[in-house]
C-alpha positions as CSV (number, residue, x, y, z in Angstrom):
1,M,-12.3,-20.5,-7.9
2,G,-14.6,-20.0,-10.9
3,H,-15.8,-17.0,-12.8
4,G,-19.3,-16.8,-10.9
5,R,-20.7,-13.5,-9.4
6,R,-18.3,-12.4,-6.7
7,T,-19.3,-11.3,-3.3
8,I,-16.2,-9.8,-1.8
9,L,-15.5,-8.7,1.8
10,V,-12.9,-5.9,1.7
11,T,-11.1,-4.7,4.8
12,G,-9.5,-1.3,4.9
13,G,-12.2,0.2,2.7
14,T,-11.5,3.7,3.9
15,G,-7.7,3.5,3.3
16,I,-5.6,4.3,0.2
17,I,-5.8,0.8,-1.5
18,G,-9.1,-0.4,-0.2
19,G,-11.0,2.9,-1.0
20,S,-9.7,2.6,-4.6
21,L,-10.3,-1.0,-5.0
22,I,-14.0,-1.0,-4.0
23,P,-15.3,0.9,-7.0
24,E,-13.1,-1.1,-9.3
25,L,-14.6,-4.4,-8.0
26,V,-18.1,-3.1,-8.2
27,G,-17.4,-1.8,-11.7
28,R,-16.5,-5.4,-12.7
29,G,-19.7,-6.8,-11.4
30,A,-18.9,-7.7,-7.8
31,S,-21.1,-7.2,-4.8
32,V,-18.8,-5.6,-2.1
33,R,-19.2,-5.7,1.8
34,A,-16.9,-3.2,3.2
35,L,-15.5,-3.7,6.7
36,V,-15.4,-0.3,8.5
37,R,-14.6,0.3,12.1
38,G,-17.0,2.4,14.1
39,D,-19.5,2.4,16.9
40,A,-22.5,3.0,14.6
41,L,-23.5,2.1,11.1
42,E,-24.5,5.4,9.6
43,P,-21.3,7.3,10.5
44,A,-19.2,4.4,9.3
45,R,-21.0,4.4,6.0
46,H,-20.5,8.1,5.8
47,R,-16.8,7.7,6.3
48,L,-16.6,5.1,3.6
49,M,-18.6,7.2,1.1
50,E,-16.5,10.1,1.8
51,R,-13.4,8.1,1.0
52,L,-14.9,6.7,-2.1
53,A,-15.8,10.3,-3.2
54,K,-12.0,11.3,-3.1
55,N,-11.2,9.1,-6.1
56,V,-10.6,11.4,-9.1
57,A,-11.9,9.1,-11.7
58,P,-13.6,6.0,-10.2
59,P,-15.7,3.8,-12.3
60,S,-19.4,4.6,-12.3
61,V,-20.8,2.3,-9.7
62,D,-24.2,1.4,-8.0
63,P,-23.9,2.4,-4.3
64,E,-26.5,-0.4,-3.4
65,A,-23.7,-2.9,-4.6
66,I,-21.5,-1.7,-1.5
67,R,-22.7,-2.9,1.8
68,T,-21.1,-1.3,4.9
69,C,-20.3,-3.8,7.7
70,L,-19.2,-2.7,11.2
71,G,-16.4,-4.6,12.4
72,D,-12.7,-4.7,13.3
73,T,-9.9,-7.1,11.9
74,T,-8.4,-7.7,15.4
75,R,-11.7,-9.3,16.8
76,P,-12.9,-12.7,16.4
77,S,-14.8,-13.2,13.1
78,L,-13.9,-9.7,12.3
79,G,-16.7,-8.6,14.6
80,L,-19.2,-9.8,11.7
81,D,-22.3,-11.9,12.3
82,R,-23.3,-14.8,10.1
83,G,-25.8,-12.7,8.2
84,E,-23.0,-10.4,7.0
85,L,-20.9,-13.2,6.0
86,A,-23.6,-15.2,4.0
87,G,-22.6,-15.7,0.4
88,V,-19.0,-14.2,0.7
89,T,-16.9,-15.7,-2.0
90,D,-13.6,-13.7,-1.3
91,I,-11.9,-11.8,1.4
92,V,-9.6,-9.1,0.2
93,H,-7.6,-8.1,3.3
94,C,-6.2,-4.7,2.6
95,S,-6.2,-3.1,6.2
96,G,-3.2,-2.8,8.3
97,S,-0.7,-0.6,10.0
98,T,2.0,1.0,7.9
99,A,3.7,2.7,10.8
100,F,7.5,2.4,10.9
101,K,8.2,4.2,14.2
102,D,6.1,2.0,16.6
103,D,6.3,-1.6,16.3
104,E,3.3,-2.6,18.5
105,P,0.5,-1.3,16.2
106,G,2.0,-3.3,13.2
107,W,2.2,-6.5,15.3
108,S,-1.4,-6.0,16.4
109,D,-3.0,-4.8,13.2
110,N,-0.9,-6.8,10.8
111,L,-0.3,-10.1,12.5
112,L,-3.4,-10.6,14.8
113,S,-5.6,-9.5,11.7
114,A,-4.0,-12.2,9.7
115,R,-4.9,-14.8,12.3
116,R,-8.5,-13.5,12.5
117,V,-8.9,-13.6,8.9
118,I,-7.7,-17.2,8.5
119,A,-9.7,-18.3,11.4
120,L,-13.0,-16.7,10.0
121,A,-12.4,-18.4,6.6
122,R,-11.8,-21.7,8.0
123,S,-15.1,-21.3,10.1
124,M,-17.3,-20.5,7.2
125,H,-19.4,-23.1,5.6
126,H,-18.0,-22.5,2.2
127,A,-14.4,-21.2,2.8
128,P,-13.8,-17.9,0.8
129,R,-10.5,-17.3,-1.2
130,V,-8.4,-15.0,0.7
131,I,-6.4,-12.3,-1.0
132,Y,-4.0,-10.8,1.3
133,V,-2.4,-7.5,0.3
134,S,1.1,-7.5,1.8
135,T,3.9,-5.5,0.8
136,A,7.0,-5.9,-1.6
137,S,9.1,-4.6,1.2
138,V,9.1,-7.9,2.9
139,R,12.3,-8.3,1.0
140,I,14.9,-5.2,0.8
141,P,18.3,-6.9,0.2
142,H,21.2,-4.8,1.4
143,A,22.8,-5.4,-2.0
144,G,20.1,-3.9,-4.0
145,G,18.9,-5.5,-7.4
146,T,15.9,-7.0,-8.9
147,V,13.9,-9.1,-6.4
148,R,11.7,-12.0,-7.4
149,E,8.5,-13.4,-5.5
150,D,10.3,-16.6,-4.5
151,D,13.5,-14.9,-3.1
152,P,13.8,-15.6,0.6
153,F,13.2,-12.9,3.2
154,D,16.4,-11.0,4.1
155,G,18.0,-7.6,4.2
156,F,16.6,-4.4,5.6
157,T,13.9,-4.8,8.3
158,N,11.8,-2.9,10.8
159,G,8.7,-3.6,13.0
160,Y,6.4,-3.0,10.0
161,I,8.3,-5.4,7.8
162,E,8.7,-8.1,10.3
163,S,4.9,-8.2,11.1
164,K,4.0,-8.4,7.3
165,R,6.6,-11.2,6.9
166,A,5.0,-13.0,9.8
167,A,1.5,-12.5,8.4
168,E,2.5,-13.8,5.1
169,A,4.0,-16.9,6.8
170,L,0.6,-17.6,8.4
171,Y,-1.1,-17.4,5.1
172,V,1.5,-19.6,3.3
173,A,1.0,-22.2,6.0
174,A,-2.9,-22.2,5.6
175,T,-2.7,-24.8,2.9
176,D,-6.3,-25.8,3.6
177,L,-7.4,-22.5,2.1
178,D,-7.4,-20.9,-1.3
179,V,-5.0,-18.1,-0.7
180,L,-3.3,-15.4,-2.9
181,I,-0.6,-13.0,-1.6
182,L,-0.3,-9.7,-3.4
183,R,2.8,-7.4,-2.8
184,P,2.4,-3.9,-3.8
185,S,5.6,-1.9,-4.0
186,I,5.6,1.7,-2.8
187,V,1.9,3.0,-3.4
188,I,1.5,6.7,-4.2
189,G,-1.9,8.2,-3.8
190,Q,-2.0,9.6,-7.4
191,G,-5.6,9.8,-8.4
192,I,-7.1,10.4,-4.8
193,N,-7.9,14.0,-4.0
194,D,-6.8,14.0,-0.4
195,K,-3.9,15.7,1.3
196,R,-3.3,13.1,4.1
197,M,-3.0,10.4,1.6
198,A,-0.8,12.4,-0.7
199,R,1.6,13.0,2.1
200,S,1.5,9.4,3.2
201,L,5.1,8.8,1.8
202,L,5.9,11.8,-0.3
203,W,6.3,14.1,2.9
204,V,9.9,13.1,2.9
205,I,10.4,15.3,-0.3
206,P,9.5,18.6,1.2
207,A,11.3,17.5,4.5
208,M,14.4,16.9,2.3
209,A,14.1,20.5,0.9
210,M,14.0,21.7,4.5
211,L,16.9,19.9,5.5
212,G,18.9,20.7,2.3
213,D,21.9,18.1,2.5
214,V,20.5,14.5,2.8
215,P,22.3,11.2,2.6
216,I,20.6,9.7,-0.4
217,D,22.1,8.0,-3.5
218,A,20.7,9.8,-6.6
219,H,21.3,6.6,-8.5
220,S,19.3,4.6,-6.1
221,R,16.2,3.1,-7.9
222,L,12.7,3.4,-6.5
223,D,9.7,1.0,-7.2
224,L,6.8,3.3,-7.0
225,V,3.3,2.6,-8.4
226,T,0.0,4.7,-8.4
227,V,-2.9,3.4,-6.3
228,G,-5.0,3.2,-9.4
229,F,-2.6,0.5,-10.9
230,V,-2.5,-1.4,-7.7
231,A,-6.3,-1.3,-7.2
232,G,-7.1,-2.0,-10.9
233,S,-4.7,-5.0,-10.7
234,I,-6.1,-6.4,-7.6
235,A,-9.7,-6.0,-9.0
236,R,-8.7,-7.8,-12.2
237,L,-7.1,-10.7,-10.2
238,A,-10.1,-11.0,-8.0
239,M,-12.4,-11.5,-10.8
240,R,-10.2,-14.4,-12.2
241,P,-9.6,-17.9,-10.9
242,T,-6.6,-18.1,-8.5
243,P,-3.3,-18.3,-10.6
244,R,-0.7,-21.0,-10.5
245,H,1.6,-18.7,-8.6
246,R,0.2,-17.7,-5.2
247,V,2.5,-14.8,-4.6
248,L,2.6,-11.9,-7.1
249,H,4.4,-8.4,-7.2
250,V,2.2,-5.6,-8.0
251,S,5.1,-3.3,-9.0
252,A,6.5,-0.8,-11.5
253,G,9.3,-3.4,-12.3
254,P,12.5,-2.5,-13.9
255,S,10.9,-0.7,-17.0
256,A,8.8,1.8,-15.0
257,S,11.0,2.4,-11.9
258,A,12.9,5.7,-11.4
259,T,16.0,6.9,-9.5
260,C,16.0,9.2,-6.7
261,G,17.8,11.6,-8.8
262,E,15.2,11.4,-11.6
263,V,12.4,12.2,-9.2
264,V,14.1,15.3,-8.0
265,A,14.9,16.3,-11.5
266,A,11.2,15.8,-12.5
267,L,10.1,18.1,-9.6
268,A,12.8,20.6,-10.4
269,R,11.1,21.1,-13.8
270,R,7.9,22.1,-11.8
271,D,9.9,24.2,-9.3
272,L,8.3,22.0,-6.5
273,F,10.2,21.6,-3.2
274,V,13.6,20.7,-4.6
275,D,15.5,24.2,-4.6
276,Q,17.6,23.2,-1.7
277,I,17.8,19.3,-2.0
278,R,21.3,18.0,-2.3
279,L,21.6,14.3,-2.7
280,H,25.0,13.5,-1.1
281,G,24.9,9.6,-1.5
282,A,24.3,6.8,1.0
283,G,26.2,7.3,4.3
284,P,25.9,9.4,7.4
285,W,24.1,12.7,7.5
286,P,26.2,15.4,6.1
287,T,27.6,17.8,8.8
288,S,25.9,21.1,8.6
289,G,26.4,22.8,11.8
290,R,24.0,23.1,14.7
291,L,20.5,21.9,13.9
292,T,17.4,23.6,15.0
293,K,15.1,21.4,17.2
294,L,12.6,21.2,14.4
295,K,15.2,20.1,11.8
296,A,16.5,17.6,14.3
297,Q,13.1,16.2,14.9
298,V,12.5,15.9,11.0
299,R,15.8,14.2,10.4
300,E,14.9,11.6,13.2
301,A,11.6,11.0,11.4
302,M,13.5,10.6,8.1
303,D,15.9,8.0,9.6
304,F,13.2,5.4,9.2
305,Y,12.8,6.1,5.5
306,V,16.3,6.8,4.2
307,P,17.1,3.1,4.1
308,F,14.2,2.6,1.7
309,L,15.2,5.4,-0.5
310,N,18.7,3.9,-0.6
311,A,17.9,0.4,-1.1
312,D,18.2,0.5,-5.0
313,V,15.6,-2.2,-5.2
314,V,13.1,-3.0,-8.0
315,Y,10.5,-5.8,-7.9
316,A,10.1,-8.2,-10.9
317,R,6.5,-8.0,-12.3
318,D,6.7,-11.0,-14.9
319,R,4.0,-13.0,-13.1
320,L,1.6,-10.2,-13.1
321,D,2.3,-9.2,-16.6
322,G,1.8,-12.9,-17.7
323,I,-1.4,-13.4,-15.8
324,L,-3.2,-10.2,-16.9
325,G,-1.5,-9.6,-20.2
326,A,-3.4,-6.8,-22.1
327,E,-5.8,-6.5,-19.2
328,L,-2.8,-5.0,-17.0
329,P,-3.6,-1.5,-16.0
330,A,-1.2,1.3,-17.2
331,C,1.7,1.9,-14.7
332,P,3.2,5.3,-15.4
333,P,6.6,6.1,-14.1
334,V,6.5,8.3,-11.0
335,T,8.3,11.1,-12.8
336,D,5.0,11.7,-14.9
337,Y,2.8,12.3,-11.8
338,V,4.7,13.0,-8.7
339,H,4.3,16.8,-9.1
340,R,0.6,16.5,-9.1
341,V,0.5,14.6,-6.0
342,L,2.9,17.0,-4.2
343,S,1.0,19.9,-5.3
344,L,-1.6,18.9,-2.8
345,I,0.9,19.2,0.1
346,S,2.4,22.3,1.7
347,K,5.7,22.2,3.4
348,D,4.0,22.8,6.9
349,E,1.7,19.7,6.1
350,A,4.8,17.6,5.4
351,I,6.5,18.6,8.6
352,E,3.3,17.7,10.4
353,E,3.3,14.3,8.8
354,S,6.8,13.7,9.9
355,H,5.6,14.1,13.6
356,R,2.8,11.5,13.2
357,P,3.4,8.3,15.3
């Protein structure tokens, strides 16, 4: 895949990663076709522009370089006609379900969408490169440690992880296509002025403050990255030839990761949400007497996330560093910015997020 002008179809353009990636691509000279679900074009384009406007510091872009296309990644050809696909050089597949609680949406959105993207690429006269945005969580070993891209799938799992593993397997098996698999670690919406995206994962911190005693190891490392780092890295890779390694972590790596205790300490310095948090170490929930109905519901929601927080896993980033070199975007440690993201969220909004399916 050469350096010529790129026409890139992006799925998930109204989401956290896709909505930050689109202006990065356009700012680097690409023409973008953004796949957006909807019944009519104008409302879909309006939703896309609303999402792009939430980026705090996007590159200056020409809106005419962004074409909204109505579609659905679970439909044949993604619901697109041949005119909308003409000239597409790359498909960046960002969309998917991140729900931990319900397996079915993950299997539909993540696995079926992979099948649809592969079938579409194969059907096109000039097969585009496919860049699949997966997750580093496809491997969370029970013993913790530093994970490399070629390590086998094992360790902690749930429906979300299984569906992403299965989707990756489909892309790996598509040896007739030019495929690049990118695995962001835990993506934080720093740089997006949106409460819903801010609380996407970080709702667990005010939830922990509500519960007080939590079974989390203060020494467990967390590999968290800003959406700007992820989108900037993907955009730079999309404008380059496909690298020799076809699976890359887009992660903080050992140097920029932080422990759970360091995150709580960083928030304590800002007086945010942590006055009651006590990290008791991995294990069962501490005994704290009878729980209110609300606290029991929040604890149940947190049960899906506690294993991630206690995994003590970081994801090696040597490959990405070696490919992008001096072009690699800045990857600040989460302790530098977590207070800014959490300042968008009230405790009530965090509890509301814990009840989302």
